[in-house]
PABALUM-451769 format. One record per residue (C-alpha): residue number from 0; residue in three letters; x, y, z. Coordinates in steps of 0.25 Angstrom, whole numbers, padded with zeros to 4 digits. Layout:
REM residues N
{num:NUM	residuo:Ala	c1:X	c2:Y	c3:Z}
...
END
This chain:
REM residues 285
{num:0	residuo:Met	c1:0001	c2:0001	c3:0000}
{num:1	residuo:Ala	c1:0006	c2:0015	c3:-0003}
{num:2	residuo:Asp	c1:0001	c2:0019	c3:0010}
{num:3	residuo:Asp	c1:0011	c2:0008	c3:0018}
{num:4	residuo:Val	c1:0022	c2:0016	c3:0011}
{num:5	residuo:Tyr	c1:0025	c2:0030	c3:0020}
{num:6	residuo:Val	c1:0036	c2:0037	c3:0024}
{num:7	residuo:Gly	c1:0043	c2:0031	c3:0033}
{num:8	residuo:Lys	c1:0040	c2:0018	c3:0032}
{num:9	residuo:Glu	c1:0051	c2:0009	c3:0036}
{num:10	residuo:Leu	c1:0054	c2:-0002	c3:0026}
{num:11	residuo:Gly	c1:0062	c2:-0012	c3:0036}
{num:12	residuo:Thr	c1:0075	c2:-0016	c3:0033}
{num:13	residuo:Ala	c1:0081	c2:-0027	c3:0025}
{num:14	residuo:Glu	c1:0097	c2:-0032	c3:0021}
{num:15	residuo:Leu	c1:0104	c2:-0030	c3:0009}
{num:16	residuo:Thr	c1:0117	c2:-0040	c3:0006}
{num:17	residuo:Ile	c1:0127	c2:-0034	c3:-0007}
{num:18	residuo:Thr	c1:0127	c2:-0046	c3:-0014}
{num:19	residuo:Asp	c1:0138	c2:-0048	c3:-0026}
{num:20	residuo:Glu	c1:0126	c2:-0052	c3:-0034}
{num:21	residuo:Met	c1:0121	c2:-0037	c3:-0030}
{num:22	residuo:Val	c1:0133	c2:-0031	c3:-0036}
{num:23	residuo:Gln	c1:0136	c2:-0041	c3:-0049}
{num:24	residuo:His	c1:0122	c2:-0036	c3:-0053}
{num:25	residuo:Tyr	c1:0124	c2:-0021	c3:-0050}
{num:26	residuo:Ile	c1:0138	c2:-0021	c3:-0059}
{num:27	residuo:Asn	c1:0132	c2:-0030	c3:-0070}
{num:28	residuo:Gly	c1:0118	c2:-0023	c3:-0070}
{num:29	residuo:Leu	c1:0127	c2:-0009	c3:-0072}
{num:30	residuo:Asp	c1:0138	c2:-0014	c3:-0079}
{num:31	residuo:Glu	c1:0145	c2:-0006	c3:-0066}
{num:32	residuo:Pro	c1:0158	c2:-0017	c3:-0064}
{num:33	residuo:Asn	c1:0163	c2:-0008	c3:-0053}
{num:34	residuo:Ala	c1:0175	c2:-0016	c3:-0047}
{num:35	residuo:Trp	c1:0173	c2:-0012	c3:-0034}
{num:36	residuo:Tyr	c1:0160	c2:-0020	c3:-0033}
{num:37	residuo:Thr	c1:0168	c2:-0033	c3:-0038}
{num:38	residuo:Ser	c1:0182	c2:-0031	c3:-0033}
{num:39	residuo:Asp	c1:0189	c2:-0020	c3:-0024}
{num:40	residuo:Ser	c1:0185	c2:-0005	c3:-0020}
{num:41	residuo:Pro	c1:0189	c2:0006	c3:-0012}
{num:42	residuo:Phe	c1:0182	c2:0001	c3:0000}
{num:43	residuo:Gly	c1:0190	c2:-0014	c3:0001}
{num:44	residuo:Gly	c1:0184	c2:-0024	c3:-0008}
{num:45	residuo:Pro	c1:0171	c2:-0023	c3:-0016}
{num:46	residuo:Val	c1:0159	c2:-0015	c3:-0014}
{num:47	residuo:Ala	c1:0144	c2:-0017	c3:-0020}
{num:48	residuo:Pro	c1:0141	c2:-0005	c3:-0028}
{num:49	residuo:Ala	c1:0137	c2:0008	c3:-0020}
{num:50	residuo:Ile	c1:0122	c2:0007	c3:-0019}
{num:51	residuo:Ile	c1:0121	c2:-0008	c3:-0023}
{num:52	residuo:Phe	c1:0110	c2:-0008	c3:-0012}
{num:53	residuo:Gln	c1:0100	c2:0000	c3:-0019}
{num:54	residuo:Asp	c1:0091	c2:-0010	c3:-0021}
{num:55	residuo:Ile	c1:0088	c2:-0008	c3:-0006}
{num:56	residuo:Ser	c1:0075	c2:-0003	c3:-0008}
{num:57	residuo:Ser	c1:0070	c2:-0013	c3:-0015}
{num:58	residuo:Arg	c1:0073	c2:-0021	c3:-0001}
{num:59	residuo:Phe	c1:0060	c2:-0015	c3:0005}
{num:60	residuo:Lys	c1:0046	c2:-0017	c3:0005}
{num:61	residuo:Gly	c1:0035	c2:-0008	c3:0009}
{num:62	residuo:Trp	c1:0040	c2:0004	c3:0002}
{num:63	residuo:Tyr	c1:0034	c2:0002	c3:-0012}
{num:64	residuo:Leu	c1:0021	c2:0008	c3:-0016}
{num:65	residuo:Pro	c1:0012	c2:-0002	c3:-0023}
{num:66	residuo:Asn	c1:0011	c2:0002	c3:-0036}
{num:67	residuo:Leu	c1:0024	c2:-0003	c3:-0042}
{num:68	residuo:Tyr	c1:0020	c2:0001	c3:-0057}
{num:69	residuo:Gly	c1:0030	c2:0013	c3:-0063}
{num:70	residuo:Asn	c1:0038	c2:0014	c3:-0050}
{num:71	residuo:Leu	c1:0051	c2:0020	c3:-0051}
{num:72	residuo:Trp	c1:0064	c2:0024	c3:-0043}
{num:73	residuo:Arg	c1:0064	c2:0039	c3:-0041}
{num:74	residuo:Gln	c1:0075	c2:0044	c3:-0033}
{num:75	residuo:Gln	c1:0085	c2:0037	c3:-0026}
{num:76	residuo:Ser	c1:0097	c2:0042	c3:-0015}
{num:77	residuo:Trp	c1:0108	c2:0034	c3:-0010}
{num:78	residuo:Glu	c1:0119	c2:0036	c3:0000}
{num:79	residuo:Val	c1:0129	c2:0029	c3:0001}
{num:80	residuo:His	c1:0139	c2:0026	c3:0014}
{num:81	residuo:Ala	c1:0148	c2:0013	c3:0014}
{num:82	residuo:Pro	c1:0150	c2:0002	c3:0001}
{num:83	residuo:Val	c1:0145	c2:-0010	c3:0004}
{num:84	residuo:Arg	c1:0150	c2:-0026	c3:-0001}
{num:85	residuo:Val	c1:0144	c2:-0037	c3:-0005}
{num:86	residuo:Gly	c1:0141	c2:-0046	c3:0006}
{num:87	residuo:Gln	c1:0137	c2:-0031	c3:0015}
{num:88	residuo:Thr	c1:0123	c2:-0033	c3:0020}
{num:89	residuo:Leu	c1:0115	c2:-0018	c3:0021}
{num:90	residuo:Ser	c1:0106	c2:-0016	c3:0033}
{num:91	residuo:Cys	c1:0095	c2:-0009	c3:0026}
{num:92	residuo:Asn	c1:0083	c2:0000	c3:0031}
{num:93	residuo:Ala	c1:0074	c2:0009	c3:0024}
{num:94	residuo:Thr	c1:0061	c2:0018	c3:0026}
{num:95	residuo:Val	c1:0052	c2:0024	c3:0018}
{num:96	residuo:Ser	c1:0058	c2:0039	c3:0019}
{num:97	residuo:Asp	c1:0048	c2:0047	c3:0009}
{num:98	residuo:Arg	c1:0036	c2:0045	c3:-0003}
{num:99	residuo:Tyr	c1:0030	c2:0057	c3:-0011}
{num:100	residuo:Arg	c1:0024	c2:0059	c3:-0023}
{num:101	residuo:Lys	c1:0033	c2:0062	c3:-0037}
{num:102	residuo:Arg	c1:0022	c2:0067	c3:-0048}
{num:103	residuo:Asp	c1:0014	c2:0054	c3:-0051}
{num:104	residuo:Arg	c1:0022	c2:0045	c3:-0043}
{num:105	residuo:Asp	c1:0024	c2:0041	c3:-0028}
{num:106	residuo:Val	c1:0037	c2:0040	c3:-0022}
{num:107	residuo:Val	c1:0042	c2:0031	c3:-0011}
{num:108	residuo:Val	c1:0056	c2:0035	c3:-0004}
{num:109	residuo:Gln	c1:0063	c2:0023	c3:0004}
{num:110	residuo:Ser	c1:0075	c2:0026	c3:0012}
{num:111	residuo:Val	c1:0086	c2:0016	c3:0013}
{num:112	residuo:Trp	c1:0096	c2:0013	c3:0024}
{num:113	residuo:Leu	c1:0109	c2:0003	c3:0021}
{num:114	residuo:His	c1:0117	c2:0000	c3:0033}
{num:115	residuo:Asp	c1:0127	c2:-0010	c3:0033}
{num:116	residuo:Ala	c1:0130	c2:-0022	c3:0045}
{num:117	residuo:Glu	c1:0137	c2:-0010	c3:0055}
{num:118	residuo:Gly	c1:0125	c2:-0002	c3:0053}
{num:119	residuo:Arg	c1:0131	c2:0008	c3:0044}
{num:120	residuo:Leu	c1:0125	c2:0013	c3:0034}
{num:121	residuo:Val	c1:0128	c2:0012	c3:0019}
{num:122	residuo:Ala	c1:0117	c2:0018	c3:0011}
{num:123	residuo:Leu	c1:0104	c2:0025	c3:0012}
{num:124	residuo:Gly	c1:0095	c2:0026	c3:0001}
{num:125	residuo:Met	c1:0083	c2:0033	c3:-0003}
{num:126	residuo:His	c1:0073	c2:0028	c3:-0015}
{num:127	residuo:His	c1:0062	c2:0035	c3:-0021}
{num:128	residuo:Gln	c1:0052	c2:0024	c3:-0029}
{num:129	residuo:Ser	c1:0042	c2:0032	c3:-0038}
{num:130	residuo:Phe	c1:0028	c2:0023	c3:-0038}
{num:131	residuo:Leu	c1:0016	c2:0026	c3:-0049}
{num:132	residuo:Glu	c1:0001	c2:0026	c3:-0045}
{num:133	residuo:Gln	c1:-0001	c2:0021	c3:-0061}
{num:134	residuo:Thr	c1:-0002	c2:0006	c3:-0061}
{num:135	residuo:Glu	c1:-0004	c2:0003	c3:-0075}
{num:136	residuo:Gly	c1:-0003	c2:0008	c3:-0091}
{num:137	residuo:Gly	c1:0013	c2:0011	c3:-0091}
{num:138	residuo:Val	c1:0022	c2:0021	c3:-0084}
{num:139	residuo:Lys	c1:0021	c2:0035	c3:-0089}
{num:140	residuo:Leu	c1:0037	c2:0041	c3:-0087}
{num:141	residuo:Arg	c1:0038	c2:0056	c3:-0090}
{num:142	residuo:Asp	c1:0047	c2:0060	c3:-0102}
{num:143	residuo:Ala	c1:0061	c2:0063	c3:-0097}
{num:144	residuo:Ser	c1:0058	c2:0077	c3:-0104}
{num:145	residuo:Thr	c1:0050	c2:0082	c3:-0095}
{num:146	residuo:Lys	c1:0056	c2:0079	c3:-0081}
{num:147	residuo:Glu	c1:0064	c2:0090	c3:-0074}
{num:148	residuo:Gly	c1:0078	c2:0085	c3:-0073}
{num:149	residuo:Ala	c1:0076	c2:0072	c3:-0080}
{num:150	residuo:Lys	c1:0079	c2:0076	c3:-0094}
{num:151	residuo:Thr	c1:0086	c2:0089	c3:-0092}
{num:152	residuo:His	c1:0093	c2:0094	c3:-0081}
{num:153	residuo:Thr	c1:0103	c2:0105	c3:-0079}
{num:154	residuo:Glu	c1:0116	c2:0097	c3:-0078}
{num:155	residuo:Pro	c1:0120	c2:0098	c3:-0065}
{num:156	residuo:Thr	c1:0137	c2:0104	c3:-0066}
{num:157	residuo:Gly	c1:0149	c2:0099	c3:-0058}
{num:158	residuo:Glu	c1:0159	c2:0086	c3:-0058}
{num:159	residuo:Pro	c1:0156	c2:0077	c3:-0067}
{num:160	residuo:Leu	c1:0158	c2:0064	c3:-0063}
{num:161	residuo:Ser	c1:0172	c2:0055	c3:-0069}
{num:162	residuo:Leu	c1:0161	c2:0046	c3:-0079}
{num:163	residuo:Glu	c1:0149	c2:0045	c3:-0082}
{num:164	residuo:Leu	c1:0142	c2:0030	c3:-0081}
{num:165	residuo:Lys	c1:0134	c2:0025	c3:-0095}
{num:166	residuo:Lys	c1:0125	c2:0015	c3:-0093}
{num:167	residuo:Thr	c1:0114	c2:0007	c3:-0103}
{num:168	residuo:Leu	c1:0107	c2:-0003	c3:-0094}
{num:169	residuo:Thr	c1:0101	c2:-0017	c3:-0101}
{num:170	residuo:Ala	c1:0091	c2:-0025	c3:-0099}
{num:171	residuo:Glu	c1:0103	c2:-0036	c3:-0092}
{num:172	residuo:Met	c1:0108	c2:-0023	c3:-0083}
{num:173	residuo:Cys	c1:0096	c2:-0023	c3:-0078}
{num:174	residuo:Asp	c1:0096	c2:-0036	c3:-0077}
{num:175	residuo:Gln	c1:0107	c2:-0038	c3:-0069}
{num:176	residuo:Phe	c1:0106	c2:-0027	c3:-0059}
{num:177	residuo:Phe	c1:0090	c2:-0030	c3:-0055}
{num:178	residuo:Tyr	c1:0095	c2:-0045	c3:-0055}
{num:179	residuo:Thr	c1:0086	c2:-0048	c3:-0043}
{num:180	residuo:Ser	c1:0072	c2:-0046	c3:-0047}
{num:181	residuo:Arg	c1:0063	c2:-0045	c3:-0062}
{num:182	residuo:Asn	c1:0060	c2:-0029	c3:-0060}
{num:183	residuo:Tyr	c1:0055	c2:-0017	c3:-0070}
{num:184	residuo:His	c1:0071	c2:-0016	c3:-0071}
{num:185	residuo:Asn	c1:0073	c2:-0027	c3:-0077}
{num:186	residuo:Asp	c1:0062	c2:-0033	c3:-0083}
{num:187	residuo:Lys	c1:0052	c2:-0027	c3:-0094}
{num:188	residuo:Ala	c1:0041	c2:-0033	c3:-0091}
{num:189	residuo:Glu	c1:0042	c2:-0031	c3:-0075}
{num:190	residuo:Ser	c1:0042	c2:-0017	c3:-0079}
{num:191	residuo:Glu	c1:0032	c2:-0015	c3:-0089}
{num:192	residuo:Lys	c1:0023	c2:-0020	c3:-0075}
{num:193	residuo:Leu	c1:0027	c2:-0008	c3:-0071}
{num:194	residuo:Gly	c1:0023	c2:0000	c3:-0083}
{num:195	residuo:Phe	c1:0037	c2:0003	c3:-0089}
{num:196	residuo:Asn	c1:0040	c2:-0001	c3:-0102}
{num:197	residuo:Asp	c1:0053	c2:-0006	c3:-0100}
{num:198	residuo:Val	c1:0063	c2:-0008	c3:-0090}
{num:199	residuo:Val	c1:0065	c2:0002	c3:-0079}
{num:200	residuo:Val	c1:0082	c2:0003	c3:-0078}
{num:201	residuo:Gly	c1:0080	c2:0002	c3:-0062}
{num:202	residuo:Gly	c1:0086	c2:0014	c3:-0054}
{num:203	residuo:Arg	c1:0095	c2:0005	c3:-0047}
{num:204	residuo:Met	c1:0105	c2:0006	c3:-0059}
{num:205	residuo:Thr	c1:0103	c2:0020	c3:-0063}
{num:206	residuo:Leu	c1:0107	c2:0023	c3:-0049}
{num:207	residuo:Ser	c1:0117	c2:0015	c3:-0049}
{num:208	residuo:Cys	c1:0125	c2:0019	c3:-0060}
{num:209	residuo:Ile	c1:0124	c2:0033	c3:-0052}
{num:210	residuo:Ser	c1:0132	c2:0025	c3:-0041}
{num:211	residuo:Glu	c1:0142	c2:0019	c3:-0049}
{num:212	residuo:Leu	c1:0144	c2:0032	c3:-0056}
{num:213	residuo:Leu	c1:0148	c2:0037	c3:-0042}
{num:214	residuo:Thr	c1:0153	c2:0026	c3:-0038}
{num:215	residuo:Arg	c1:0163	c2:0026	c3:-0049}
{num:216	residuo:His	c1:0167	c2:0041	c3:-0047}
{num:217	residuo:Phe	c1:0166	c2:0042	c3:-0031}
{num:218	residuo:Gly	c1:0172	c2:0029	c3:-0029}
{num:219	residuo:Arg	c1:0172	c2:0028	c3:-0013}
{num:220	residuo:Gly	c1:0165	c2:0040	c3:-0012}
{num:221	residuo:Phe	c1:0152	c2:0035	c3:-0017}
{num:222	residuo:Tyr	c1:0152	c2:0025	c3:-0007}
{num:223	residuo:Leu	c1:0154	c2:0031	c3:0005}
{num:224	residuo:Gly	c1:0145	c2:0043	c3:0003}
{num:225	residuo:Gly	c1:0137	c2:0043	c3:-0010}
{num:226	residuo:His	c1:0126	c2:0049	c3:-0011}
{num:227	residuo:Val	c1:0114	c2:0047	c3:-0023}
{num:228	residuo:Asp	c1:0101	c2:0055	c3:-0023}
{num:229	residuo:Val	c1:0094	c2:0053	c3:-0038}
{num:230	residuo:Lys	c1:0083	c2:0053	c3:-0045}
{num:231	residuo:Phe	c1:0078	c2:0046	c3:-0057}
{num:232	residuo:Val	c1:0069	c2:0053	c3:-0069}
{num:233	residuo:Asn	c1:0069	c2:0046	c3:-0077}
{num:234	residuo:Val	c1:0068	c2:0032	c3:-0082}
{num:235	residuo:Leu	c1:0079	c2:0023	c3:-0089}
{num:236	residuo:Trp	c1:0077	c2:0010	c3:-0097}
{num:237	residuo:Leu	c1:0085	c2:-0002	c3:-0102}
{num:238	residuo:Asn	c1:0096	c2:0001	c3:-0111}
{num:239	residuo:Glu	c1:0094	c2:0015	c3:-0110}
{num:240	residuo:Pro	c1:0109	c2:0023	c3:-0110}
{num:241	residuo:Phe	c1:0111	c2:0032	c3:-0098}
{num:242	residuo:Thr	c1:0123	c2:0040	c3:-0093}
{num:243	residuo:Thr	c1:0126	c2:0043	c3:-0076}
{num:244	residuo:Arg	c1:0133	c2:0056	c3:-0073}
{num:245	residuo:Gly	c1:0137	c2:0063	c3:-0060}
{num:246	residuo:Val	c1:0143	c2:0077	c3:-0059}
{num:247	residuo:Ile	c1:0149	c2:0082	c3:-0047}
{num:248	residuo:Thr	c1:0141	c2:0093	c3:-0044}
{num:249	residuo:Gly	c1:0148	c2:0098	c3:-0028}
{num:250	residuo:Arg	c1:0157	c2:0094	c3:-0018}
{num:251	residuo:Thr	c1:0153	c2:0095	c3:-0003}
{num:252	residuo:Gln	c1:0163	c2:0089	c3:0011}
{num:253	residuo:Glu	c1:0156	c2:0082	c3:0018}
{num:254	residuo:Asn	c1:0163	c2:0075	c3:0032}
{num:255	residuo:Gly	c1:0176	c2:0076	c3:0026}
{num:256	residuo:His	c1:0173	c2:0071	c3:0012}
{num:257	residuo:Thr	c1:0170	c2:0079	c3:-0002}
{num:258	residuo:Arg	c1:0155	c2:0073	c3:-0006}
{num:259	residuo:Ala	c1:0154	c2:0075	c3:-0022}
{num:260	residuo:Gln	c1:0141	c2:0080	c3:-0026}
{num:261	residuo:Val	c1:0135	c2:0073	c3:-0040}
{num:262	residuo:Ala	c1:0124	c2:0076	c3:-0048}
{num:263	residuo:Val	c1:0119	c2:0063	c3:-0056}
{num:264	residuo:Thr	c1:0112	c2:0057	c3:-0067}
{num:265	residuo:Cys	c1:0108	c2:0046	c3:-0075}
{num:266	residuo:Glu	c1:0106	c2:0051	c3:-0089}
{num:267	residuo:Lys	c1:0100	c2:0044	c3:-0103}
{num:268	residuo:Ala	c1:0108	c2:0046	c3:-0116}
{num:269	residuo:Asp	c1:0095	c2:0059	c3:-0120}
{num:270	residuo:Gly	c1:0099	c2:0065	c3:-0106}
{num:271	residuo:Thr	c1:0087	c2:0059	c3:-0099}
{num:272	residuo:Lys	c1:0091	c2:0058	c3:-0083}
{num:273	residuo:Leu	c1:0087	c2:0045	c3:-0077}
{num:274	residuo:Ile	c1:0094	c2:0049	c3:-0063}
{num:275	residuo:Val	c1:0096	c2:0063	c3:-0059}
{num:276	residuo:Gly	c1:0101	c2:0066	c3:-0045}
{num:277	residuo:Thr	c1:0114	c2:0069	c3:-0036}
{num:278	residuo:Ala	c1:0125	c2:0058	c3:-0029}
{num:279	residuo:Ser	c1:0137	c2:0062	c3:-0019}
{num:280	residuo:Ala	c1:0149	c2:0056	c3:-0016}
{num:281	residuo:Leu	c1:0162	c2:0057	c3:-0008}
{num:282	residuo:Glu	c1:0174	c2:0061	c3:-0015}
{num:283	residuo:Asp	c1:0186	c2:0058	c3:-0006}
{num:284	residuo:Val	c1:0184	c2:0046	c3:0000}
END
């Protein structure tokens, strides 16, 4: 029942064990064979991708609205405080931290805290999931050209990151990444049940591209204090080329370290924005 999803609702606790299978499917799904994930890293031995745990929100029940037709990610934010490794078990707890209306969608926000075995905070996430009242007739997505900041916007000025990530995500890559189930991110039939014409490339994949960009540029500084806060402003379909970019827009001092502020985007070949947002990481750790 929709009335059962309210601000302040405790969603309980869950345990999440990081496995080699998770890491391998992440690597194969994104085609991101970072040596830190399989051999050595600056932390001594391999570490998992910085936000390998981002599907934790799906482990909790009681926060989704009952009508799943046309549901989409709206926004995600993560604070990363420490690296995790294969074999490590995290203790996670979650709440419904907000619920609001945005145009024709109801949005529910889940906040989740992940702690290690010693009780130290590893990461904090906020997931904004949007739901339609519509139940049939096909999901009609807004024209990208009509969206403020989604098709054309003032590009940030500053210092571009040292690289860009160019990707084209295929059906095989989506199968690898979402290997635990058949859903609208890897199965056209399942996507059509929810009102979409084709497979919707999962937000976990595009957000991971932003995480990979920041990991490559900042290294330890993203694992030991990375922040990401982004909005998903257009849908990515299978086999659509896109580019992930970042621009350092400023720097601040924090506990004796320098934090770089970054504007991040994922953009299709025609300039349509998929993701717009901000991120930050420490530069001198």
